[in-house]
N, C-alpha and C positions, 0 to 999 in steps of 0.2 A: 193792349201790350201784355204779352204773356207773363204770366206771373211766376216768378221764381220759386215761390212758396207754396204753390198750389197743390193739394194732394186730392186726388179725383177718387171717391168710393164708388165702385161699381158693384152692384147687386146687394143683398142685404135688405133690409127694411128701413123705413124713415127712423125708427129709434136707434138702430145702428149707426147711422149719420149723425144724429144728435149726440150719441155717445162719445163719437170721436172728436167732434167739436169741443164738447167739455174736457177731453184728455189733452187736447192741443191748446186750450186757452192759455193766453199768456206767452206762447210761443209765435213765432211769424209764420208757423203753417196755416194756410187756409183750407178748410175742408169743404169741398164741393161733392154733390152727389148726382150721379147719373141713374134715371130709372128706365133706361131702354137702349137698345142696341143703337138706334139712331141719335140719341143724346150723347151716348158715350162716343161716338165718332165725332159729333160735332165739337165736343168739349176738348178731345184730344188734339183735334186740328187747330182750334182757337186758341187754347190756354197753353199747350205743351206742359202739362203738370209736372212737378217734380217727381211725383210717383203715383202710381195706380194701386189702390188698396182694392185687391180683388176677391170678392168672396167665391168661393168654389164649393159647390155641393157634388157629392159623388155622381148624381144623375143629372146634373145642369151641363149638357152638352154645348150648349152655345157659350157659356163661361170658360169652358176648357178651350174651345176654338178661339176664343178672344185672347186667351193666354198665349197660345200659340203664335197668333197674328202680331200681338205685341212684341215677342221676342225679335221679330225682323224690322221693327220700324215701318216707316212709310215716307215715299217722296224724298228719298236720300237723307232723312232725318236720322239721327242715332235712336235706338229703342229707348223707350221709356221704362224705368225700372219698375218692377212689379213685387208688391208685398201680398203673398197669398195668404188670405184668411181661410184657413182650411182644417181639417181634423188632423191628427197626427198621421193617421193611416193612410192619408193621401198628400202629405208632405212630400215624400220622395218623387211622387208623380209631378207635382207641380213644379218641383226644382228642376226635373228633367225636361219638362216642357218650357223652362224658361224663367221662371219666377226667380228673383235674388235671394227672397228669404221667406219663411213661413212665419205667421203670426198666430197667435190664438184668436178666438172669437171676441174675447173679452180682454185684451192686453191691458197690463199697467202702463201708466202714463211713462215711466222711465223706459220700459220695453219698447214701446211705440217710438218715442223720441230717438233712441239709440238706433232703432232699426232705420228711421228715416235719414239720421246723421250718416249712417253707414253706406247709403245707397250711392254708387259712383255710375255705374253702366256706362253707357257713352255720352252723359250729360255732363257738361262743365259746371264748376260750382257757381252759385249765384255770386254776383260782385254788387257789393253795397258801398255807396260813398256817404259819409259822415261829414257834414258841413256845420261846424260849431267853432267859434272863437273861445269857447271855456273847455279847458282841457279835460276837467272832471265831467262835463255833460258828455265830451267823446268817448271818455271812460265808460261811463254808464251806459252808452248806446253800445259800445263793443260787448260788456256785459250782458247786456239784453239779448244779444245776437248770438250768446254762446251756444244756446240749443240748436243752432243751424250749422251747416257746412260751408256757411259764406265765407267769401273773401272779403274782407273790409278793410277799404282805405279812408284817409283823413284829410280834411282840409280846414286850417283854421281861421278861415274867413270867406266871405262870398265872393270877392274875385278869385281868391285860390280856388275855390270849389268849382266855379265856372269854368276854369281852365282845367281842372281834374275831370270834369263831367265831359268835355269835349274830346278830352285826350283818352279817357278810359272807357266810356260809354258803358257806364255802370246799368245793373238790371233795375236798381231802385236807389233813390237818394232821400237821406234825412236831413233836413235843413234846419237849423234854428231859425227863429221868427226874428229875432233882435240880435244885430250884430254891428259894429260900429262902422265898418266900410261900406256894407251892402247888407240890408234887411233881406229876410227870408222871402219876402213877397217879390222884391225887386230881382233877387236871383232866380225865382220861380218865373215870373215874366220873361228875363233874358233866355231862359231856359227853353220856354215856348215858343219864343221867336225865332230861335236858331233851328234850321231843318234837321241838324245832326243830334239834336238833343230833345226836341219838342215832344217825342213819345215816351220819354223816361218818366215812369211815375215818381212823383216827388210827395214826400211827408213832411210838412212844416210844421215843427214843434216848439214849444217854449215852456219853461218851468214858470213863468210870470202868470200872475192872474189876469186875464182878460176882462177889460171893460166890456158893456153890452155894444157899445159904438165899435170897438175893435173887433169884436166876435161877428159883427154884422158887415165888416168891410169885405167886399168881394175879393176872391183870388182872381189872378189874371186868366 
């Protein structure tokens, strides 16, 4: 299932990808790295990332050609927004070829998060469903998602959450493990059994300390 929070790093070095992972730690953005043209193409098709972080060197013709291709999208899909990691002298060229924004090679965390949040392009905002009977828990999850451009909806119980999932088809679901009417694992089982919701990623969470037996309980 395509991740609505994936950020694909193309070019640069392995330490560069690690740096971005550290900068985005604690947010929902997931950093993936592509090391070749074929791997870039495969990940773009399979994941439809939220954005491409493209390293552009003045003499790297392949990277500039990739930027031009990304501008037009593929197979009827909207283009994926590109953040160009480029020197100031080449930023205008990158923007002219289709980059949404330019960022420095070593951006600050807030600079990078603000750039990712600002991306619109042709892609829609990711939709997140939070299922939790505790209003405080739902509020905390909304606060956690503040660093993203997600559209967040809420359900105050398992059955209400199932109805919302079938109606809204969100990109990802956060579901509390313990709820009075229907627990998180039961919700997960119902979602996986329904062809309209079986491919939606689900994160089952709880504030309760789990015993070793509870931790070992298999998910559906």
